[in-house]
DRENZA-713716 format. One line per field, with one value per residue (C-alpha): z, x, y; residue in three letters; residue number from 0. Coordinates in nm, 4 decimals. Layout:
<nodes>
up <- Z; ...
east <- X; ...
north <- Y; ...
resn <- ala; ...
resi <- NUM; ...
</nodes>
This chain:
<nodes>
up <- 0.0879; 0.0873; -0.2530; -0.3352; -0.2802; 0.0662; -0.0168; 0.1872; -0.0490; 0.1709; 0.4643; 0.2424; 0.0921; 0.4400; 0.5645; 0.2668; 0.3168; 0.6775; 0.5746; 0.3130; 0.5709; 0.8131; 0.5419; 0.4331; 0.7914; 0.8009; 0.4783; 0.6167; 0.9379; 0.7517; 0.5170; 0.8045; 1.0083; 0.7108; 0.6144; 0.9710; 0.9698; 0.6371; 0.7743; 1.0861; 0.8641; 0.6600; 0.3341; 0.0304; -0.1211; -0.3808; -0.1287; 0.1145; -0.1556; -0.2487; 0.1169; 0.1512; -0.1756; -0.0612; 0.2715; 0.1327; -0.1976; -0.0477; 0.1399; -0.1752; -0.3593; -0.0847; -0.0946; -0.4703; -0.4197; -0.1537; -0.3709; -0.6591; -0.4368; -0.3153; -0.6720; -0.7706; -0.4732; -0.5713; -0.9272; -0.8047; -0.5712; -0.8561; -1.0770; -0.8051; -0.7733; -1.1481; -1.1365; -0.8533; -1.0406; -1.3558; -1.1588; -1.2107
east <- 0.8097; 1.1852; 1.3419; 1.6945; 1.8420; 1.6872; 1.3975; 1.0837; 0.8216; 0.5261; 0.6702; 0.7476; 0.3992; 0.2462; 0.4638; 0.3706; 0.0034; 0.0235; 0.1954; -0.0747; -0.3505; -0.1844; -0.1413; -0.5051; -0.6073; -0.3739; -0.5249; -0.8774; -0.7891; -0.6004; -0.8947; -1.1412; -0.9272; -0.8527; -1.2213; -1.3143; -1.0500; -1.1789; -1.5328; -1.4158; -1.2411; -1.5625; -1.3820; -1.6014; -1.6326; -1.3595; -1.1111; -1.1931; -1.1375; -0.8067; -0.6982; -0.7797; -0.6014; -0.2873; -0.2932; -0.3325; -0.1426; 0.1935; 0.0235; -0.1507; 0.1823; 0.3403; 0.0442; 0.0829; 0.4502; 0.3739; 0.1064; 0.3515; 0.6126; 0.3548; 0.2486; 0.6123; 0.6685; 0.3613; 0.4917; 0.8363; 0.6766; 0.4731; 0.7822; 0.9751; 0.7002; 0.7070; 1.0843; 1.0525; 0.7828; 0.9913; 1.2797; 1.5225
north <- -2.0466; -1.9941; -2.0244; -2.1386; -1.7921; -1.7692; -1.5388; -1.6060; -1.4698; -1.5618; -1.3681; -1.0689; -1.0729; -1.0940; -0.8068; -0.5900; -0.6759; -0.5615; -0.2378; -0.1789; -0.2328; 0.0098; 0.2695; 0.2275; 0.3052; 0.6041; 0.7364; 0.6971; 0.8811; 1.1528; 1.2022; 1.2290; 1.4668; 1.6894; 1.7019; 1.7989; 2.0706; 2.1998; 2.2098; 2.3891; 2.6458; 2.6699; 2.5917; 2.5487; 2.2008; 2.2471; 2.3881; 2.1066; 1.8435; 2.0054; 2.0068; 1.6369; 1.5605; 1.7443; 1.5633; 1.2119; 1.2375; 1.1337; 0.8507; 0.7311; 0.7418; 0.5328; 0.2930; 0.2493; 0.1688; -0.0917; -0.2504; -0.2659; -0.4315; -0.6835; -0.7615; -0.8116; -1.0424; -1.2454; -1.2725; -1.3784; -1.6323; -1.7784; -1.7848; -1.9604; -2.2219; -2.2810; -2.3234; -2.5740; -2.7681; -2.7848; -2.9308; -2.6472
resn <- unk; unk; unk; unk; unk; unk; unk; unk; unk; unk; unk; unk; unk; unk; unk; unk; unk; unk; unk; unk; unk; unk; unk; unk; unk; unk; unk; unk; unk; unk; unk; unk; unk; unk; unk; unk; unk; unk; unk; unk; unk; unk; unk; unk; unk; unk; unk; unk; unk; unk; unk; unk; unk; unk; unk; unk; unk; unk; unk; unk; unk; unk; unk; unk; unk; unk; unk; unk; unk; unk; unk; unk; unk; unk; unk; unk; unk; unk; unk; unk; unk; unk; unk; unk; unk; unk; unk; unk
resi <- 0; 1; 2; 3; 4; 5; 6; 7; 8; 9; 10; 11; 12; 13; 14; 15; 16; 17; 18; 19; 20; 21; 22; 23; 24; 25; 26; 27; 28; 29; 30; 31; 32; 33; 34; 35; 36; 37; 38; 39; 40; 41; 42; 43; 44; 45; 46; 47; 48; 49; 50; 51; 52; 53; 54; 55; 56; 57; 58; 59; 60; 61; 62; 63; 64; 65; 66; 67; 68; 69; 70; 71; 72; 73; 74; 75; 76; 77; 78; 79; 80; 81; 82; 83; 84; 85; 86; 87
</nodes>
């Protein structure tokens, strides 16, 4: 849906959804690889968890940002629909 200012919310939401899916996969792979490396280094459980946390923290931060952007786009899309329905 393209609103009056030319914003295609549906396309933006779809794009953000795809980026979120890709980042989810990246987080899963990063977690698995880091856990394997920790096991290979014979790190204890706490050290292994800390290593995984350090590895995925920036990715989780990025994921949270993308999810926030998607939620904002959904809200703007819904607001745009309401404006269209009200005849504005």
